[in-house]
C-alpha angles and dihedrals in degrees: 000000000000105000094188101076113116127185110202116206116198139151097212122039116113113059099004113118098192129116103265098052090042091054093043093054092053092044089055091058092054093044089055091049086055093055102267124138109221129202123176129202116192145141124267148067112343091213089073097056090083091070093080133079091220130055114284119179121193130198111212116253091211091082121093112266098259092048092048090053092046095051091044090054094048092048090046092054092049092049090042092068090070097043131087098192129031111210107197118199102178144038128245123021094018090042093049090048091050090050092052092047090051093050098043102033098030095234127156113256126208118184125198106213114197104153149352110256090178089067091042091054092047090050092048091050090047089238090132143022092185121120116252095263094051089046089067095063102032124085127240141164120326091252093055092042090052090053091048091050093045095055092043091054091049093049093044092052096046114105090220134010118208116202129182099222143019087248090063090045088057089048093052091049089050088053088056105264117142113250092229091063094056126088122190113216114170122224120249139198097192091113094056116104113213096189112099142160099230091123090200130148103206094181090056094041093050093038092238117167099156142052121316128217113192131195128178110192137129108261100249128128096258094055089071098218089144090065090053089054091047093057094049094091090060093045092048089054088053101041104018104206098038116141134203114212117196119197122196138033136253146145093288098059097101092048091048093050089051090048091055091051094045090053092046093237098111091114088059097044120073122189105207094179121206110337138179124273090251092053091048087059091052092051091050090051092059095041120106090198137006116219133192115181098184132155093204134024134163096196117322117232087194093059091052091050092051090049092052096045092047106246119146111249135219118178143146133283094244141109116331093349091087089055092047102043125041109212113249091355107068098003143334124279120206138168120278112265093355100146096192094051092046095050092046092048095048092047091048094053093046094045094045108048093166091058088049091053090051091052090049094051094047091046091054090051091047092055086083086083090064097058122175095207089054091050091053093044095048092046091051090048089057092053095043093050090052091049091051091050090047093054 
């Protein structure tokens, strides 16, 4: 029996440009180099599955939700016959599919846990204002409680749970997962190439002749982009032509655009939308400071990118951020949504470029902690140990 056949279950893989699918695609290459046979099951356009050197199967997103989940499950069971390990990237449809495959086909199940969508949904629906830890013990609507229970069952029945920070390890334990089952493997951006041929002058194209604040965050309530817009009036008075550039999309975009207009700062706020990895790099190169005002973070891919490019960082003292950024050494840590602290920190970085350069250099040195080879090695160790136990 070939013990190196892995079926990867994920919701986003094909066109998505975010951190998790980018990292997974690169990891697949290294797994193949180490003798693993990779198959991916995802959602999306089937025309794009031909872009990969390994089998990728896509369930169309045009189907109604219940049919998508059903077809995903059936396809997962079929593919599961020829797999030894199921590597689940997402809760809930991929996770539920992985759980069924484990139960019916007796396969080993590894789940990568990078966030709690049950909490995110409750926050979006204004069903809670609790922080993510309190959310695990408090009670909510039947819908939210079902989602909490579903992801707990998937995690509990996984043979191993991979998390990207000690904060997420603590969260998994809070959910009810045994500590022995959890493995912390930090993210890495070592594999990313930041040399490209875009030949684009963003400052000229966007008519920027002043300072640039950049954020790259999904436009959801807990990412705190609204607070960044609210402090722009004060920053404009101080620095005149300063501009806030916002990368990414999300359900809050319309509200955020209206907020910028209402506060009369729309000329100083630019919504870039979702952009390619190469263009993210170009934005980081022109930024005087990278900011992430988030109330919750597992381990931010965007922070690691900023560290590697060499952009001074300001972010919040929450979640995996305090494992990623060392306050006053590799960046500045402030309180979530604290306007006074944010204004003071941004002004300090802009007014003290030598201090910013020092942060950048120390951040680049500190990236050694987030090592790609270690990520690959530790992930393979998880698979190998499960294969040994299976045999």
